[in-house]
N, CA, C and O atoms as a GROMACS GRO file, in nm:
protein
  588
    1MET      N    1   3.954  -0.464   4.550
    1MET     CA    2   3.862  -0.369   4.547
    1MET      C    3   3.862  -0.289   4.420
    1MET      O    4   3.757  -0.247   4.372
    2LYS      N    5   3.980  -0.268   4.364
    2LYS     CA    6   3.978  -0.194   4.239
    2LYS      C    7   3.922  -0.277   4.132
    2LYS      O    8   3.855  -0.222   4.043
    3THR      N    9   3.943  -0.413   4.132
    3THR     CA   10   3.877  -0.504   4.036
    3THR      C   11   3.722  -0.489   4.057
    3THR      O   12   3.650  -0.485   3.957
    4LEU      N   13   3.673  -0.482   4.168
    4LEU     CA   14   3.519  -0.474   4.186
    4LEU      C   15   3.466  -0.335   4.136
    4LEU      O   16   3.357  -0.322   4.081
    5ILE      N   17   3.549  -0.237   4.160
    5ILE     CA   18   3.504  -0.113   4.096
    5ILE      C   19   3.510  -0.112   3.959
    5ILE      O   20   3.416  -0.067   3.893
    6LEU      N   21   3.610  -0.155   3.908
    6LEU     CA   22   3.619  -0.182   3.751
    6LEU      C   23   3.504  -0.260   3.695
    6LEU      O   24   3.446  -0.219   3.594
    7TYR      N   25   3.469  -0.370   3.756
    7TYR     CA   26   3.367  -0.449   3.705
    7TYR      C   27   3.234  -0.382   3.716
    7TYR      O   28   3.148  -0.404   3.630
    8GLY      N   29   3.211  -0.296   3.821
    8GLY     CA   30   3.095  -0.219   3.850
    8GLY      C   31   3.084  -0.112   3.742
    8GLY      O   32   2.976  -0.091   3.686
    9PHE      N   33   3.192  -0.047   3.714
    9PHE     CA   34   3.192   0.064   3.615
    9PHE      C   35   3.158   0.005   3.471
    9PHE      O   36   3.082   0.064   3.395
   10ILE      N   37   3.218  -0.111   3.440
   10ILE     CA   38   3.201  -0.188   3.301
   10ILE      C   39   3.044  -0.225   3.302
   10ILE      O   40   2.979  -0.209   3.199
   11SER      N   41   2.989  -0.271   3.410
   11SER     CA   42   2.856  -0.315   3.409
   11SER      C   43   2.754  -0.192   3.383
   11SER      O   44   2.655  -0.204   3.311
   12ILE      N   45   2.789  -0.076   3.448
   12ILE     CA   46   2.722   0.046   3.432
   12ILE      C   47   2.718   0.090   3.283
   12ILE      O   48   2.615   0.120   3.224
   13LEU      N   49   2.839   0.089   3.230
   13LEU     CA   50   2.846   0.129   3.081
   13LEU      C   51   2.783   0.028   2.992
   13LEU      O   52   2.723   0.067   2.892
   14LEU      N   53   2.791  -0.096   3.020
   14LEU     CA   54   2.722  -0.197   2.937
   14LEU      C   55   2.568  -0.182   2.940
   14LEU      O   56   2.500  -0.200   2.839
   15LEU      N   57   2.512  -0.144   3.075
   15LEU     CA   58   2.373  -0.141   3.080
   15LEU      C   59   2.322   0.000   3.023
   15LEU      O   60   2.208   0.009   2.976
   16ALA      N   61   2.397   0.095   3.028
   16ALA     CA   62   2.366   0.219   2.957
   16ALA      C   63   2.369   0.214   2.806
   16ALA      O   64   2.294   0.283   2.736
   17THR      N   65   2.456   0.130   2.760
   17THR     CA   66   2.451   0.107   2.610
   17THR      C   67   2.337   0.028   2.568
   17THR      O   68   2.276   0.056   2.465
   18ILE      N   69   2.303  -0.075   2.646
   18ILE     CA   70   2.180  -0.152   2.618
   18ILE      C   71   2.044  -0.064   2.615
   18ILE      O   72   1.959  -0.074   2.527
   19VAL      N   73   2.036   0.019   2.721
   19VAL     CA   74   1.925   0.103   2.752
   19VAL      C   75   1.910   0.204   2.626
   19VAL      O   76   1.803   0.227   2.569
   20SER      N   77   2.023   0.254   2.595
   20SER     CA   78   2.022   0.358   2.479
   20SER      C   79   1.978   0.292   2.367
   20SER      O   80   1.891   0.350   2.301
   21CYS      N   81   2.022   0.173   2.326
   21CYS     CA   82   1.980   0.103   2.209
   21CYS      C   83   1.832   0.086   2.189
   21CYS      O   84   1.775   0.102   2.081
   22GLY      N   85   1.772   0.050   2.307
   22GLY     CA   86   1.626   0.023   2.318
   22GLY      C   87   1.550   0.147   2.307
   22GLY      O   88   1.430   0.134   2.280
   23ASN      N   89   1.600   0.267   2.324
   23ASN     CA   90   1.530   0.390   2.325
   23ASN      C   91   1.551   0.475   2.216
   23ASN      O   92   1.522   0.594   2.223
   24SER      N   93   1.603   0.418   2.108
   24SER     CA   94   1.639   0.506   1.989
   24SER      C   95   1.485   0.557   1.935
   24SER      O   96   1.385   0.484   1.933
   25THR      N   97   1.489   0.677   1.898
   25THR     CA   98   1.365   0.730   1.829
   25THR      C   99   1.349   0.708   1.700
   25THR      O  100   1.442   0.725   1.621
   26SER      N  101   1.223   0.666   1.663
   26SER     CA  102   1.195   0.629   1.522
   26SER      C  103   1.160   0.761   1.456
   26SER      O  104   1.109   0.852   1.522
   27PRO      N  105   1.188   0.774   1.311
   27PRO     CA  106   1.160   0.893   1.244
   27PRO      C  107   1.016   0.914   1.243
   27PRO      O  108   0.946   0.812   1.245
   28VAL      N  109   0.955   1.033   1.241
   28VAL     CA  110   0.821   1.050   1.213
   28VAL      C  111   0.777   1.004   1.079
   28VAL      O  112   0.854   1.011   0.984
   29ASP      N  113   0.649   0.956   1.067
   29ASP     CA  114   0.608   0.917   0.932
   29ASP      C  115   0.583   1.048   0.850
   29ASP      O  116   0.538   1.151   0.901
   30PRO      N  117   0.615   1.034   0.722
   30PRO     CA  118   0.605   1.160   0.641
   30PRO      C  119   0.448   1.194   0.625
   30PRO      O  120   0.362   1.107   0.618
   31VAL      N  121   0.426   1.326   0.620
   31VAL     CA  122   0.280   1.364   0.621
   31VAL      C  123   0.238   1.376   0.466
   31VAL      O  124   0.317   1.409   0.377
   32VAL      N  125   0.108   1.348   0.446
   32VAL     CA  126   0.056   1.356   0.315
   32VAL      C  127   0.054   1.501   0.284
   32VAL      O  128   0.017   1.578   0.373
   33SER      N  129   0.091   1.549   0.164
   33SER     CA  130   0.108   1.678   0.125
   33SER      C  131  -0.038   1.749   0.103
   33SER      O  132  -0.116   1.700   0.021
   34ASP      N  133  -0.076   1.866   0.178
   34ASP     CA  134  -0.194   1.932   0.144
   34ASP      C  135  -0.174   1.996   0.014
   34ASP      O  136  -0.063   2.021  -0.034
   35GLY      N  137  -0.303   2.026  -0.049
   35GLY     CA  138  -0.313   2.089  -0.169
   35GLY      C  139  -0.391   1.998  -0.267
   35GLY      O  140  -0.464   1.907  -0.228
   36ALA      N  141  -0.371   2.029  -0.402
   36ALA     CA  142  -0.430   1.977  -0.505
   36ALA      C  143  -0.372   1.837  -0.550
   36ALA      O  144  -0.250   1.824  -0.550
   37TRP      N  145  -0.456   1.725  -0.590
   37TRP     CA  146  -0.408   1.597  -0.636
   37TRP      C  147  -0.477   1.575  -0.751
   37TRP      O  148  -0.585   1.632  -0.767
   38ALA      N  149  -0.426   1.492  -0.845
   38ALA     CA  150  -0.488   1.439  -0.958
   38ALA      C  151  -0.443   1.299  -1.006
   38ALA      O  152  -0.322   1.274  -1.001
   39GLY      N  153  -0.522   1.216  -1.048
   39GLY     CA  154  -0.500   1.085  -1.089
   39GLY      C  155  -0.586   1.033  -1.208
   39GLY      O  156  -0.671   1.102  -1.265
   40THR      N  157  -0.557   0.910  -1.237
   40THR     CA  158  -0.646   0.853  -1.347
   40THR      C  159  -0.686   0.712  -1.306
   40THR      O  160  -0.629   0.650  -1.216
   41LEU      N  161  -0.787   0.667  -1.378
   41LEU     CA  162  -0.847   0.520  -1.354
   41LEU      C  163  -0.771   0.440  -1.454
   41LEU      O  164  -0.755   0.480  -1.570
   42SER      N  165  -0.725   0.329  -1.411
   42SER     CA  166  -0.643   0.240  -1.516
   42SER      C  167  -0.727   0.173  -1.615
   42SER      O  168  -0.677   0.128  -1.718
   43LEU      N  169  -0.860   0.163  -1.586
   43LEU     CA  170  -0.954   0.114  -1.681
   43LEU      C  171  -0.979   0.189  -1.804
   43LEU      O  172  -0.979   0.135  -1.915
   44SER      N  173  -1.002   0.323  -1.782
   44SER     CA  174  -1.052   0.408  -1.895
   44SER      C  175  -0.958   0.532  -1.912
   44SER      O  176  -0.966   0.599  -2.015
   45GLY      N  177  -0.870   0.565  -1.812
   45GLY     CA  178  -0.785   0.683  -1.812
   45GLY      C  179  -0.866   0.800  -1.784
   45GLY      O  180  -0.820   0.911  -1.808
   46GLU      N  181  -0.998   0.786  -1.728
   46GLU     CA  182  -1.064   0.901  -1.674
   46GLU      C  183  -1.013   0.961  -1.553
   46GLU      O  184  -0.938   0.895  -1.481
   47SER      N  185  -1.045   1.083  -1.522
   47SER     CA  186  -0.975   1.163  -1.417
   47SER      C  187  -1.027   1.156  -1.280
   47SER      O  188  -1.148   1.141  -1.262
   48ILE      N  189  -0.950   1.167  -1.186
   48ILE     CA  190  -0.973   1.182  -1.036
   48ILE      C  191  -0.919   1.297  -0.994
   48ILE      O  192  -0.797   1.304  -1.012
   49THR      N  193  -0.973   1.394  -0.941
   49THR     CA  194  -0.919   1.521  -0.875
   49THR      C  195  -0.970   1.525  -0.729
   49THR      O  196  -1.080   1.478  -0.697
   50PHE      N  197  -0.882   1.587  -0.639
   50PHE     CA  198  -0.924   1.603  -0.509
   50PHE      C  199  -0.822   1.694  -0.440
   50PHE      O  200  -0.712   1.714  -0.490
   51THR      N  201  -0.861   1.748  -0.326
   51THR     CA  202  -0.753   1.831  -0.241
   51THR      C  203  -0.752   1.758  -0.108
   51THR      O  204  -0.845   1.690  -0.067
   52VAL      N  205  -0.639   1.778  -0.047
   52VAL     CA  206  -0.602   1.724   0.080
   52VAL      C  207  -0.580   1.846   0.168
   52VAL      O  208  -0.511   1.939   0.127
   53GLY      N  209  -0.638   1.850   0.288
   53GLY     CA  210  -0.623   1.950   0.393
   53GLY      C  211  -0.688   1.904   0.509
   53GLY      O  212  -0.785   1.829   0.508
   54SER      N  213  -0.623   1.957   0.628
   54SER     CA  214  -0.664   1.912   0.760
   54SER      C  215  -0.685   1.760   0.769
   54SER      O  216  -0.783   1.715   0.830
   55ASN      N  217  -0.597   1.681   0.710
   55ASN     CA  218  -0.603   1.530   0.724
   55ASN      C  219  -0.724   1.472   0.669
   55ASN      O  220  -0.774   1.370   0.715
   56GLN      N  221  -0.781   1.548   0.555
   56GLN     CA  222  -0.911   1.497   0.483
   56GLN      C  223  -0.877   1.506   0.338
   56GLN      O  224  -0.800   1.588   0.287
   57VAL      N  225  -0.950   1.405   0.271
   57VAL     CA  226  -0.979   1.406   0.120
   57VAL      C  227  -1.098   1.498   0.109
   57VAL      O  228  -1.198   1.477   0.178
   58ARG      N  229  -1.091   1.595   0.027
   58ARG     CA  230  -1.190   1.696   0.008
   58ARG      C  231  -1.226   1.719  -0.147
   58ARG      O  232  -1.141   1.710  -0.236
   59ASN      N  233  -1.342   1.744  -0.166
   59ASN     CA  234  -1.376   1.778  -0.315
   59ASN      C  235  -1.337   1.680  -0.413
   59ASN      O  236  -1.292   1.717  -0.521
   60LEU      N  237  -1.352   1.546  -0.381
   60LEU     CA  238  -1.314   1.438  -0.479
   60LEU      C  239  -1.414   1.454  -0.587
   60LEU      O  240  -1.532   1.480  -0.565
   61GLN      N  241  -1.355   1.433  -0.722
   61GLN     CA  242  -1.440   1.438  -0.823
   61GLN      C  243  -1.387   1.323  -0.918
   61GLN      O  244  -1.274   1.330  -0.965
   62VAL      N  245  -1.468   1.220  -0.946
   62VAL     CA  246  -1.430   1.115  -1.032
   62VAL      C  247  -1.520   1.121  -1.160
   62VAL      O  248  -1.642   1.133  -1.148
   63THR      N  249  -1.463   1.113  -1.272
   63THR     CA  250  -1.542   1.110  -1.399
   63THR      C  251  -1.535   0.954  -1.443
   63THR      O  252  -1.430   0.892  -1.449
   64PHE      N  253  -1.660   0.902  -1.471
   64PHE     CA  254  -1.660   0.759  -1.506
   64PHE      C  255  -1.756   0.762  -1.631
   64PHE      O  256  -1.856   0.834  -1.628
   65VAL      N  257  -1.724   0.685  -1.741
   65VAL     CA  258  -1.799   0.673  -1.847
   65VAL      C  259  -1.844   0.516  -1.861
   65VAL      O  260  -1.763   0.423  -1.871
   66TYR      N  261  -1.978   0.502  -1.859
   66TYR     CA  262  -2.053   0.381  -1.880
   66TYR      C  263  -2.067   0.366  -2.026
   66TYR      O  264  -2.134   0.448  -2.089
   67TRP      N  265  -2.010   0.267  -2.086
   67TRP     CA  266  -1.989   0.254  -2.231
   67TRP      C  267  -2.118   0.196  -2.298
   67TRP      O  268  -2.116   0.178  -2.420
   68GLY      N  269  -2.222   0.166  -2.230
   68GLY     CA  270  -2.336   0.118  -2.293
   68GLY      C  271  -2.351  -0.039  -2.313
   68GLY      O  272  -2.440  -0.080  -2.388
   69SER      N  273  -2.272  -0.121  -2.252
   69SER     CA  274  -2.280  -0.260  -2.276
   69SER      C  275  -2.417  -0.317  -2.216
   69SER      O  276  -2.485  -0.394  -2.284
   70ALA      N  277  -2.458  -0.276  -2.078
   70ALA     CA  278  -2.571  -0.316  -2.032
   70ALA      C  279  -2.671  -0.197  -2.009
   70ALA      O  280  -2.793  -0.213  -2.000
   71LEU      N  281  -2.612  -0.089  -2.001
   71LEU     CA  282  -2.697   0.040  -1.983
   71LEU      C  283  -2.650   0.134  -2.098
   71LEU      O  284  -2.542   0.119  -2.156
   72PRO      N  285  -2.739   0.232  -2.126
   72PRO     CA  286  -2.692   0.319  -2.228
   72PRO      C  287  -2.571   0.400  -2.193
   72PRO      O  288  -2.542   0.423  -2.075
   73ALA      N  289  -2.509   0.438  -2.281
   73ALA     CA  290  -2.375   0.520  -2.246
   73ALA      C  291  -2.408   0.647  -2.173
   73ALA      O  292  -2.503   0.719  -2.205
   74ASP      N  293  -2.327   0.672  -2.075
   74ASP     CA  294  -2.351   0.776  -1.972
   74ASP      C  295  -2.221   0.812  -1.914
   74ASP      O  296  -2.139   0.725  -1.884
   75THR      N  297  -2.198   0.940  -1.896
   75THR     CA  298  -2.079   0.997  -1.830
   75THR      C  299  -2.136   1.048  -1.698
   75THR      O  300  -2.229   1.128  -1.693
   76ILE      N  301  -2.073   0.995  -1.588
   76ILE     CA  302  -2.123   1.032  -1.452
   76ILE      C  303  -1.998   1.102  -1.384
   76ILE      O  304  -1.884   1.057  -1.393
   77ILE      N  305  -2.031   1.209  -1.320
   77ILE     CA  306  -1.924   1.282  -1.240
   77ILE      C  307  -1.959   1.263  -1.097
   77ILE      O  308  -2.064   1.312  -1.056
   78TRP      N  309  -1.884   1.199  -1.019
   78TRP     CA  310  -1.892   1.168  -0.879
   78TRP      C  311  -1.842   1.278  -0.789
   78TRP      O  312  -1.732   1.330  -0.811
   79THR      N  313  -1.912   1.311  -0.695
   79THR     CA  314  -1.858   1.416  -0.584
   79THR      C  315  -1.906   1.380  -0.451
   79THR      O  316  -1.997   1.444  -0.397
   80PRO      N  317  -1.846   1.276  -0.393
   80PRO     CA  318  -1.899   1.233  -0.259
   80PRO      C  319  -1.850   1.338  -0.155
   80PRO      O  320  -1.777   1.434  -0.178
   81ASP      N  321  -1.905   1.299  -0.036
   81ASP     CA  322  -1.861   1.382   0.082
   81ASP      C  323  -1.720   1.353   0.118
   81ASP      O  324  -1.665   1.252   0.076
   82ASP      N  325  -1.656   1.447   0.200
   82ASP     CA  326  -1.520   1.435   0.226
   82ASP      C  327  -1.489   1.305   0.319
   82ASP      O  328  -1.581   1.247   0.378
   83ALA      N  329  -1.371   1.268   0.326
   83ALA     CA  330  -1.334   1.151   0.401
   83ALA      C  331  -1.208   1.181   0.481
   83ALA      O  332  -1.120   1.254   0.435
   84MET      N  333  -1.199   1.127   0.599
   84MET     CA  334  -1.071   1.145   0.677
   84MET      C  335  -0.963   1.051   0.633
   84MET      O  336  -0.987   0.942   0.582
   85ILE      N  337  -0.837   1.100   0.655
   85ILE     CA  338  -0.724   1.017   0.613
   85ILE      C  339  -0.678   0.956   0.750
   85ILE      O  340  -0.662   1.029   0.848
   86SER      N  341  -0.660   0.834   0.752
   86SER     CA  342  -0.623   0.758   0.878
   86SER      C  343  -0.508   0.654   0.838
   86SER      O  344  -0.534   0.570   0.751
   87ASP      N  345  -0.401   0.656   0.888
   87ASP     CA  346  -0.283   0.568   0.864
   87ASP      C  347  -0.247   0.587   0.718
   87ASP      O  348  -0.208   0.490   0.653
   88ASN      N  349  -0.257   0.702   0.666
   88ASN     CA  350  -0.241   0.739   0.522
   88ASN      C  351  -0.334   0.670   0.421
   88ASN      O  352  -0.302   0.651   0.303
   89LYS      N  353  -0.444   0.634   0.472
   89LYS     CA  354  -0.554   0.579   0.392
   89LYS      C  355  -0.685   0.647   0.394
   89LYS      O  356  -0.713   0.716   0.492
   90PHE      N  357  -0.770   0.633   0.291
   90PHE     CA  358  -0.905   0.689   0.293
   90PHE      C  359  -0.996   0.589   0.218
   90PHE      O  360  -0.950   0.506   0.140
   91HIS      N  361  -1.129   0.601   0.245
   91HIS     CA  362  -1.227   0.524   0.174
   91HIS      C  363  -1.354   0.612   0.156
   91HIS      O  364  -1.391   0.688   0.245
   92MET      N  365  -1.409   0.600   0.056
   92MET     CA  366  -1.545   0.683   0.016
   92MET      C  367  -1.647   0.592  -0.053
   92MET      O  368  -1.610   0.494  -0.117
   93THR      N  369  -1.767   0.623  -0.040
   93THR     CA  370  -1.875   0.557  -0.121
   93THR      C  371  -1.975   0.668  -0.140
   93THR      O  372  -1.981   0.770  -0.072
   94ASP      N  373  -2.056   0.635  -0.242
   94ASP     CA  374  -2.154   0.742  -0.290
   94ASP      C  375  -2.256   0.667  -0.377
   94ASP      O  376  -2.221   0.566  -0.439
   95THR      N  377  -2.380   0.712  -0.383
   95THR     CA  378  -2.487   0.672  -0.478
   95THR      C  379  -2.559   0.786  -0.528
   95THR      O  380  -2.589   0.881  -0.456
   96LEU      N  381  -2.590   0.777  -0.662
   96LEU     CA  382  -2.641   0.883  -0.725
   96LEU      C  383  -2.782   0.818  -0.794
   96LEU      O  384  -2.777   0.703  -0.837
   97SER      N  385  -2.889   0.886  -0.801
   97SER     CA  386  -3.013   0.828  -0.856
   97SER      C  387  -3.063   0.935  -0.948
   97SER      O  388  -3.064   1.053  -0.915
   98ASN      N  389  -3.110   0.888  -1.075
   98ASN     CA  390  -3.169   0.986  -1.169
   98ASN      C  391  -3.263   0.896  -1.244
   98ASN      O  392  -3.229   0.809  -1.325
   99GLY      N  393  -3.390   0.928  -1.206
   99GLY     CA  394  -3.499   0.861  -1.278
   99GLY      C  395  -3.480   0.712  -1.257
   99GLY      O  396  -3.468   0.670  -1.142
  100HIS      N  397  -3.477   0.627  -1.362
  100HIS     CA  398  -3.466   0.490  -1.353
  100HIS      C  399  -3.327   0.443  -1.343
  100HIS      O  400  -3.304   0.323  -1.348
  101TYR      N  401  -3.234   0.528  -1.329
  101TYR     CA  402  -3.096   0.489  -1.320
  101TYR      C  403  -3.049   0.520  -1.186
  101TYR      O  404  -3.083   0.622  -1.127
  102SER      N  405  -2.962   0.421  -1.131
  102SER     CA  406  -2.885   0.458  -1.006
  102SER      C  407  -2.747   0.396  -1.030
  102SER      O  408  -2.724   0.295  -1.096
  103TYR      N  409  -2.659   0.476  -0.963
  103TYR     CA  410  -2.514   0.436  -0.981
  103TYR      C  411  -2.452   0.448  -0.837
  103TYR      O  412  -2.479   0.541  -0.761
  104SER      N  413  -2.374   0.352  -0.809
  104SER     CA  414  -2.299   0.352  -0.680
  104SER      C  415  -2.146   0.345  -0.706
  104SER      O  416  -2.100   0.284  -0.802
  105MET      N  417  -2.073   0.409  -0.618
  105MET     CA  418  -1.925   0.414  -0.632
  105MET      C  419  -1.866   0.394  -0.503
  105MET      O  420  -1.916   0.435  -0.398
  106SER      N  421  -1.741   0.320  -0.513
  106SER     CA  422  -1.668   0.309  -0.390
  106SER      C  423  -1.512   0.328  -0.443
  106SER      O  424  -1.465   0.279  -0.545
  107ILE      N  425  -1.448   0.407  -0.352
  107ILE     CA  426  -1.321   0.435  -0.394
  107ILE      C  427  -1.226   0.430  -0.255
  107ILE      O  428  -1.265   0.480  -0.150
  108ASN      N  429  -1.109   0.369  -0.268
  108ASN     CA  430  -1.012   0.388  -0.157
  108ASN      C  431  -0.865   0.412  -0.208
  108ASN      O  432  -0.823   0.368  -0.315
  109GLY      N  433  -0.794   0.483  -0.122
  109GLY     CA  434  -0.662   0.513  -0.163
  109GLY      C  435  -0.570   0.502  -0.045
  109GLY      O  436  -0.608   0.520   0.070
  110THR      N  437  -0.453   0.473  -0.076
  110THR     CA  438  -0.341   0.462   0.023
  110THR      C  439  -0.232   0.558  -0.027
  110THR      O  440  -0.181   0.543  -0.138
  111PHE      N  441  -0.196   0.659   0.056
  111PHE     CA  442  -0.108   0.754   0.016
  111PHE      C  443   0.044   0.695   0.044
  111PHE      O  444   0.068   0.622   0.141
  112ASP      N  445   0.138   0.734  -0.048
  112ASP     CA  446   0.285   0.700  -0.007
  112ASP      C  447   0.337   0.847  -0.013
  112ASP      O  448   0.363   0.909  -0.116
  113PRO      N  449   0.348   0.891   0.114
  113PRO     CA  450   0.389   1.028   0.147
  113PRO      C  451   0.522   1.070   0.085
  113PRO      O  452   0.608   0.983   0.072
  114PRO      N  453   0.542   1.177   0.053
  114PRO     CA  454   0.446   1.292   0.051
  114PRO      C  455   0.361   1.309  -0.046
  114PRO      O  456   0.256   1.368  -0.024
  115SER      N  457   0.394   1.258  -0.183
  115SER     CA  458   0.320   1.311  -0.308
  115SER      C  459   0.256   1.191  -0.382
  115SER      O  460   0.203   1.224  -0.488
  116ASN      N  461   0.249   1.065  -0.350
  116ASN     CA  462   0.189   0.969  -0.442
  116ASN      C  463   0.084   0.900  -0.365
  116ASN      O  464   0.086   0.888  -0.242
  117VAL      N  465  -0.017   0.849  -0.454
  117VAL     CA  466  -0.145   0.786  -0.391
  117VAL      C  467  -0.184   0.687  -0.498
  117VAL      O  468  -0.166   0.714  -0.617
  118SER      N  469  -0.243   0.563  -0.457
  118SER     CA  470  -0.301   0.459  -0.543
  118SER      C  471  -0.411   0.389  -0.470
  118SER      O  472  -0.411   0.394  -0.347
  119GLY      N  473  -0.500   0.329  -0.530
  119GLY     CA  474  -0.605   0.251  -0.475
  119GLY      C  475  -0.690   0.182  -0.573
  119GLY      O  476  -0.648   0.153  -0.685
  120MET      N  477  -0.810   0.156  -0.531
  120MET     CA  478  -0.910   0.085  -0.603
  120MET      C  479  -1.040   0.168  -0.635
  120MET      O  480  -1.087   0.241  -0.548
  121PHE      N  481  -1.093   0.157  -0.746
  121PHE     CA  482  -1.213   0.227  -0.773
  121PHE      C  483  -1.318   0.111  -0.824
  121PHE      O  484  -1.282   0.025  -0.904
  122GLY      N  485  -1.446   0.116  -0.773
  122GLY     CA  486  -1.544   0.023  -0.825
  122GLY      C  487  -1.681   0.097  -0.834
  122GLY      O  488  -1.711   0.183  -0.752
  123THR      N  489  -1.761   0.061  -0.936
  123THR     CA  490  -1.883   0.125  -0.953
  123THR      C  491  -1.972   0.015  -1.013
  123THR      O  492  -1.928  -0.079  -1.079
  124THR      N  493  -2.110   0.038  -0.981
  124THR     CA  494  -2.220  -0.036  -1.030
  124THR      C  495  -2.330   0.058  -1.084
  124THR      O  496  -2.367   0.157  -1.020
  125GLY      N  497  -2.384   0.024  -1.209
  125GLY     CA  498  -2.485   0.100  -1.267
  125GLY      C  499  -2.594   0.019  -1.278
  125GLY      O  500  -2.581  -0.098  -1.313
  126LEU      N  501  -2.720   0.074  -1.247
  126LEU     CA  502  -2.857  -0.002  -1.251
  126LEU      C  503  -2.950   0.066  -1.325
  126LEU      O  504  -2.963   0.188  -1.317
  127TYR      N  505  -3.021  -0.009  -1.401
  127TYR     CA  506  -3.155   0.059  -1.483
  127TYR      C  507  -3.261  -0.037  -1.442
  127TYR      O  508  -3.253  -0.160  -1.453
  128ASP      N  509  -3.360   0.027  -1.396
  128ASP     CA  510  -3.490  -0.051  -1.346
  128ASP      C  511  -3.607   0.030  -1.402
  128ASP      O  512  -3.628   0.144  -1.362
  129SER      N  513  -3.685  -0.030  -1.496
  129SER     CA  514  -3.806   0.046  -1.537
  129SER      C  515  -3.902  -0.057  -1.601
  129SER      O  516  -3.866  -0.132  -1.692
  130LEU      N  517  -4.028  -0.056  -1.548
  130LEU     CA  518  -4.137  -0.139  -1.622
  130LEU      C  519  -4.087  -0.284  -1.636
  130LEU      O  520  -4.109  -0.344  -1.741
  131GLY      N  521  -4.022  -0.343  -1.537
  131GLY     CA  522  -3.995  -0.478  -1.548
  131GLY      C  523  -3.867  -0.504  -1.613
  131GLY      O  524  -3.826  -0.620  -1.620
  132THR      N  525  -3.800  -0.406  -1.662
  132THR     CA  526  -3.666  -0.417  -1.735
  132THR      C  527  -3.558  -0.384  -1.628
  132THR      O  528  -3.554  -0.276  -1.569
  133HIS      N  529  -3.470  -0.486  -1.608
  133HIS     CA  530  -3.358  -0.456  -1.500
  133HIS      C  531  -3.238  -0.482  -1.580
  133HIS      O  532  -3.229  -0.585  -1.646
  134HIS      N  533  -3.136  -0.388  -1.577
  134HIS     CA  534  -2.999  -0.407  -1.640
  134HIS      C  535  -2.905  -0.366  -1.526
  134HIS      O  536  -2.940  -0.281  -1.444
  135SER      N  537  -2.791  -0.423  -1.521
  135SER     CA  538  -2.683  -0.365  -1.445
  135SER      C  539  -2.545  -0.399  -1.494
  135SER      O  540  -2.523  -0.500  -1.561
  136THR      N  541  -2.460  -0.319  -1.460
  136THR     CA  542  -2.320  -0.338  -1.503
  136THR      C  543  -2.225  -0.289  -1.383
  136THR      O  544  -2.251  -0.192  -1.311
  137SER      N  545  -2.115  -0.366  -1.372
  137SER     CA  546  -2.010  -0.323  -1.267
  137SER      C  547  -1.876  -0.332  -1.323
  137SER      O  548  -1.848  -0.418  -1.406
  138ASP      N  549  -1.790  -0.244  -1.279
  138ASP     CA  550  -1.666  -0.238  -1.311
  138ASP      C  551  -1.570  -0.196  -1.190
  138ASP      O  552  -1.609  -0.123  -1.099
  139SER      N  553  -1.450  -0.246  -1.199
  139SER     CA  554  -1.356  -0.205  -1.088
  139SER      C  555  -1.224  -0.194  -1.156
  139SER      O  556  -1.201  -0.261  -1.257
  140CYS      N  557  -1.138  -0.113  -1.106
  140CYS     CA  558  -1.009  -0.100  -1.153
  140CYS      C  559  -0.914  -0.028  -1.062
  140CYS      O  560  -0.964   0.040  -0.972
  141SER      N  561  -0.787  -0.032  -1.072
  141SER     CA  562  -0.701   0.056  -0.980
  141SER      C  563  -0.682   0.185  -1.040
  141SER      O  564  -0.709   0.202  -1.159
  142TRP      N  565  -0.634   0.284  -0.962
  142TRP     CA  566  -0.604   0.406  -0.990
  142TRP      C  567  -0.473   0.459  -0.923
  142TRP      O  568  -0.429   0.406  -0.821
  143SER      N  569  -0.420   0.553  -0.977
  143SER     CA  570  -0.304   0.625  -0.915
  143SER      C  571  -0.305   0.768  -0.945
  143SER      O  572  -0.376   0.816  -1.034
  144GLY      N  573  -0.232   0.831  -0.875
  144GLY     CA  574  -0.216   0.974  -0.876
  144GLY      C  575  -0.110   1.045  -0.807
  144GLY      O  576  -0.028   0.979  -0.745
  145ASN      N  577  -0.103   1.176  -0.810
  145ASN     CA  578   0.003   1.244  -0.739
  145ASN      C  579  -0.032   1.392  -0.705
  145ASN      O  580  -0.125   1.453  -0.759
  146HIS      N  581   0.058   1.448  -0.601
  146HIS     CA  582   0.030   1.577  -0.573
  146HIS      C  583   0.071   1.680  -0.682
  146HIS      O  584   0.179   1.672  -0.740
  147ASN      N  585  -0.016   1.774  -0.707
  147ASN     CA  586   0.024   1.868  -0.827
  147ASN      C  587   0.112   1.976  -0.765
  147ASN      O  588   0.160   2.065  -0.835
   0.00000   0.00000   0.00000
């Protein structure tokens, strides 16, 4: 009888050990830091600035210089609508039109909490007037960090 009780006690300890190993709590993912962020485009070194707050990328501003290969040289400052951060990632697109010119932008970023971010930026510029059509496209990586 003592042997049976001993085996029962050992079985309960073994079961408790197995159950406790399966229920270990995982650490909470780090949170993206709220506040001002800044980065640069790898293609030209132009700036990217934005703020993070309430799990959103807000007030993003990207400066991009079209160098005049297919379109006249032009500096565009993008200010798209805010975007939600989901799984430490965001994505934004925007289009600007000015007379015969139109520019489109796409940017995404992945945060490495709490204070680093990187992603890809792409843009297309179009000129269309009196049968003349020109376009140029660029894409590059970008990176930045919390200020």
